[in-house]
N, C-alpha and C positions, 0 to 999 in steps of 0.2 A: 075346570077350576085350576088356577095356578098353584104350583107347589109352593109351600112356605119356604122362605129363604131369608138370609141375613144380608144387610148392607155390606158391601166390600170393606174389609178392614176392621170388622167387628166380630165378636165371638160370643157364644154361650159358654158358661162355665158350669159343668156338672158337679155333683157332690164331691167326687174325688179331687177334682182340680180345685174346688173351693176350699177344701180342707187344707190343701197344701199352700194355697195363696194366703189363707188366714194364718198359717204357720209362719210364713215369711213376714206378713204384716205384724204379727205379734212380737217377733224378735226386733223388728225395726222400731215399733212403737215403744217397746220396753226400753230400748236404747235411748230414744228421744227423752223419755221420762227421766231416765237416770241422769241425764245432763240438764234437767230442770226446765224442759220445754212444756208448754201448755197447748191443749188441742184447740183447733179452729176449723170451721167449715164455712164455705162461701157458696153462693148459688152457681149452678151449672151455666146459667145464662147471665151474661154481662152486657151492658150497653156497648155498642160497637166503638163509640168514641173513647171508652175506657181502654179497649184493647188495641185499637189501631195506633200505629206509630211507635210501638214499644218493642217490636221484635225485628226491625229492619224491613226492607222491601220484600225479601223472600218470605219472612214470617207473616207479613200482612196478607200475602197471597194464599197462605194456608189456613186462614181463619174461616171457620164454618159460620156462615151468615144465616140468620133466620128471617124469613119473609115477614113483613108486617101483617098483623091480623086483618081479616076481612079482605076487601078488594084492594090488594096491595099495589095494583096498577092505577088506582083512582087518581093519585096525585103525581103520577109519573109524567115527565115531560115528553110530549109526543115526538118532538124532533129527536130526542135521544133514543127513543124507542125505534124510530125508523133508521137511525144511524147505527143501531145495535152497539151503542157505547156503554158497555156494561160497567166500566169503572165510574163514569159520571152518573150512571143510573142507580148504582147501588145505594147511595145515601137516601134516595127518594123511595125506595121499596123495602129497605131493611135498616132498622136502627138497633138491632140486637144480634149477638153472636154467642156461640159456645166458647167457654174459656179455653185458651190456648195453653196456659200453664197455671201454676198456683201462685206465682210471685207477683204478677201485676194485680190480681185480685187482693192479695195481701196488702199491697201498697194502697189500693183504694180503700180497704177496710181501715187501715191505720189512720188515713187522713180523715175518714168519716167519724172515727171514734177516738180521736186524739185526746179528748178530755176524759176518757174512761179507762185508758190503759196506762200502764206504768213502764217507763223506759229504763234500761234496755228491755225491749219486748221480745221474749223468746217464745215462738209458737211453732207447733208442728201441724201438718195438714196432710191427710191421706185421702185423696179423692181422684175421680177420673178427669181426664182432659181430652180435648179433641183437636185433631189437626187434619186438614184436607190434603194429606200427603198421598203419595202413591204407595199402596200397601205392598210389602215385601217381607221376607223373612226377618223377624225381629222388629218390624216397623208396622204399627197399626194406626188406624184412624181414631180409634177410641182406646185409650190406655190409662193406666193409673200411675200417679206420682206420689211419692212419700217425701214430703219436704220438711226441712227444719230451717228456720230463719231467725236472725237476731237483728232487730232494728233499734237505732238510737245509740249506737256505740261504734267508734272507729278503732277500738283496740284490736291489735293483731291477735290477742288472746282468743277472740271469737273464732278466727280462722283455725287456731290450734284446737279448739273444742270440736269444730266441725270435721277436721281431719281425724280426730280421735273417734268421733261418732262413726265415720266410715269404717275405720279399722275395727272397732268394737262390734258393729252390726254384722259385718261380713265374717268376722271370726265366729260370731254366734251362729251364723248360717252354715258355717263349715265350708265356705267358698273362698278360695285363694284369689286375690285381686292385686292389681297394681294401681296405686292411688297416685295419679299424676297431678302436679300443680305448677303454676306459673304466675306471673304478675303482669297485668296488662301494661303497666308503665314500662316494662322492659321492651314490649312491642311498640308502645307509643314513642320510645326513643328513636325508632326508625323513621318517624314521620318526616323530619327535615331532610333526611337522606333520600326519601322517596318523593320529595318535592311536593308536599302538600297533603292536606287532610283527605281529599277525595281519593288520591292514589293510595294513601295509607289504608283507608277503609276498605278499598277493593282488595288490597294486598292481604288484609286480615281475613276477608271472606275466602280468598283462594287458599291460604295456608291452612284454614280450618278444614279443608277437604283432604288433607294429607293422608289421614287414615283410610280414606276410600280410594284415592287415585295415586298415592305414593309420591315420592320425591319428584320423579320425572314428570308425572302428570301435573303436579303443581307448577313445575318449571315451564312446561309447555303453555299452560294457561297464562302465566305471568308474561311470557314472550308474546303471546297473542294479544294480550291487553296492552302491551307497550308501556308498562309501568317503569318510569325512570329508576335505574339502579335496582329494580326489583329482583333481577336474577342474582346479582351479587348479594343482596340482602337475604334472599332465601338460602343461598349457598352457605352464608355465614351462620344463619340460624340452625340449619341442618347440621353443620359441622359441630357447633357448640353442643347441640342436643345429644350428639353421639359420644361426647367425652365421658370418661369413666365415672366420675363422682361429682357431687354438687359443688364442692370447693373449686374443682377445675373449671366447671362451667361459669361460676361467678368470676373467677380470675380472667377467663377468656373474654367475658363481657366487659370487664374493666379495661382490658387491653385493646378493645375494638375501637379504633380511632374515629370511625365514621358515625358512631352513635353516642359520643360523650356529651351528655346534657343532663339537666336536672331530673328528667323523667327516668333515665337509667339509674341514677343514684337513688331515687325514691324506691324503685323496684328492688334494687339490691339491698338497701337498708331494711325494708320490711320483710324480705325473705330471710335475711339474717336474724331479725327479731323472732320470726316464726320458728326457725330452726333451733334457736336458743331455748324456746319454751318447750319444745317436744324432744330435745336431745336425750333426756333421761327417762323417757317413757318407753316401756316395752311395747313393741308392735308385732302383730301377727302377720301383717302384709307389707309389701314393698312400697315405700314412699319415694317418688322420683320427681326431680325438678326437670320438667320438659319445656324448654324455652320456645318450642314451636307451638305449644298449646295456646290457642286463641279464644276458644269458645265463641261461636259466631254471634250470639245475641248482643245487640248494640248497647244494652244498658249496663254491661259490666265495665267497671272502672278500676278495679284493683286486683287482688288475688283471685285466680280462677283455679278450679279443680275439676278433675275428671277421673272416673274409675273404669278400668278395663279388666276383663277377666284374665287370670294368669294361673289357671288350674289345669294340671296335666291330665285330669280325669275327663275333661271336656273332649269329645271326639274331634280329631284333627280337621274333619270336613265340616264341622259346625262353626260357622263364622257369624259373629254378631258384633255390633258396635259397642259404644260405651254403655254402662249400666248405672251410671250416676254422674252427676256433674253439678257445678254451681260456681259461685264466686261473689265478689264484692260489687255492690251497686250503690254509689253515693248519691245519685240524683233522681232515683225513680219516683219517690213521693213528691218531688218538686213539680212534676208535670200535673199533679193534682192539687197544687197550691200549698203544699207543706214542704218548706225548704229546710236544708241543713239536717236532714235525718238520714244518716248513713245506714246501710243495710248490708248483710252478707248471709248467704244461705246455700244449702245443698239440696239435691233431689236424688232419690233412689228410683230407678226404673223397674217397678214391680214386675211388669210383664216379661221383660228381658231376663230379669233375675230368675223368674220361674222357668223360662225356657232353658236357661243355662243349667240350672240344677236338675231339671228333668232329663236333659240330654246327657248330663254327667252321671245320672243315677245316684245322686247323693242326698235325696230326701230321707231323713231318718224315719224309723217306724212310728215315732210319736207324732209325726206330721199327719199320719193317717188314722189317728186315734178316733174311734167311733164308739158306738155302743159297746160296753164291756160285758153286760149281762143280758141274756134273753130268757124270760120265763116261758116255758113250754108246758101248756096244760093238756092233759090227756082227755079231759072231758070238761064241759062247761061248769060243772060244780066246783072245779078247782080255781076258777077265775077270781072270785073274791079274795081267796087266800093269796093268790099270785099278786093281785093289785096291792094288798096290804103290805106284803113283803117288798115289792118293788118300791113302794113309797118310802120305806125305811132306808133302802139303798140310795135312793135319790137324795134323801135328806143328808146322807153322808157324802154326797158329791160324786156318786158313782153313776155313770150314764147307763140307764136301764130301760129295757123295753119288755112289754108283755105281748107275746104273739097274739094277734087278733083272732080269737076263736080256737076251737079244739080240733085243729087239723091233724093229719097223720104226722107222727113224730119225725119221719124222714123229711117231710116237706118243711117242718119247722127247723130242723137241723141244717138243711140245705140253705135256708134263708140266713141262718146265723153264719154259716161258712162263707157265703157270698158276701156278707157285710164285714167279714173279719172279726166277728164277735168272739171273745175268748171263752166265756162261760155260758153253758146252757143249764138252766135250773129246771128240772123236770118234776112236775106235780101230777100225780095220778090219785086214784081212789085209795090205794094203800098208803101213800105218803100223807094224805090228808088224815086218814084214820090214826096213823102212828105219830103224827106231828113231826114228820121228817121231810127231807127234800133230797132228791138225787141230783148231784151236781157233776157235770161233765166238762172237763177242760178240753176244748176243741183244738187246742194247739198240740197237746201231748196225747190226747185220746183217752186219758185216764178218767175213771168215773168212781164216785163214792157217795155214800148216803150219810147225811148229817142231821142232827136235830135242827129244826128251823131257826131256833134262837142262836145258833152258831154260824149262820150263813154270812152275816156281815163281817165277822172277824175273819172268816176263811177267805172271803173275797178281798178284804183289805190287805 
């Protein structure tokens, strides 16, 4: 018999991990609600035609496809089967796939429910997504995203809100980050210099790899691709990104003769509007204009954002990519038949955030809060009293268990210690007779006897 195993790139989450994950989700969700976002869920499975063509060529290759029900080869073209032409064969054997992100399903939902929702539509969504990527540290095939999006408004105030959400949530988690932002129009300004849309698109894909392969790695790929003026464009971008502050970067862009056009001016104007909105807000994290930030997904059209860890408690050898990102997408609902609905959104990478906080050892004690009180019965006759008292504690919102059965006290206390339970309430024949209860603080080791009617006040 084969040993049970998990598909590569997926994981089980035991109780300890789940408590910490829910702690992270709770802080992020509370932040979404504080900014007026409403919850939404969509199916794990979408029609392939909904997903394809929204993430660029590389994204399409990472879609998990689901074989059609029954004899999925029944309608397959025999010639294509013999030729092993998987790309041409796919539409004949698969018409559904697992969602790649939460943004495209959101656009599909909005188009299908346009008469039921009110714009601007502010929604948050916390669900798993799937990508047929190569599993590695910090990269999984099944992972969770925590998204917040605003549809139906072009105001830069939305971007200001989303930057604040990042800052607020990571401050709540106690994790220091660098929130990077840019505007795709600044990069679109390079298109004429690069001699065309195709060269520009490829240039964007290459500079998006800078975090992984560095300046020289991007430069080498640009040389190999033979992108006209690509080396000079990358050198300029990298130089501007390294300047000391945002004002210097914007001035350098204004002075770059090769990219003076309407796209550049749009990007500079909207970044100025954003900075003006947030200039008086206190921030717990660093906000950085990074003019090399491209965000590879093809549907972005305006402001883009990305969050990278910047906490000195993270071990030096623990390397991980971005833990959040997003941006403006003006045309996404248009592919589903609903034009002129601008959108902007961000996403938190729950799994990477967990890995970082775990590596840094910064999960607070409350993230592991479990049962607070365990009733330990010395004999079966004490069980009804224990259940009655446990019921009162639960009504008061105190997580409480009654140990199942009258086992030896050591076994019951070992169980409590293993679960990190704070209080052991011991009931034996003497306590039942006297109407008392012995209560032991398992953190300090102290023990005392109280009247049963004082237990709730003592625990509270």
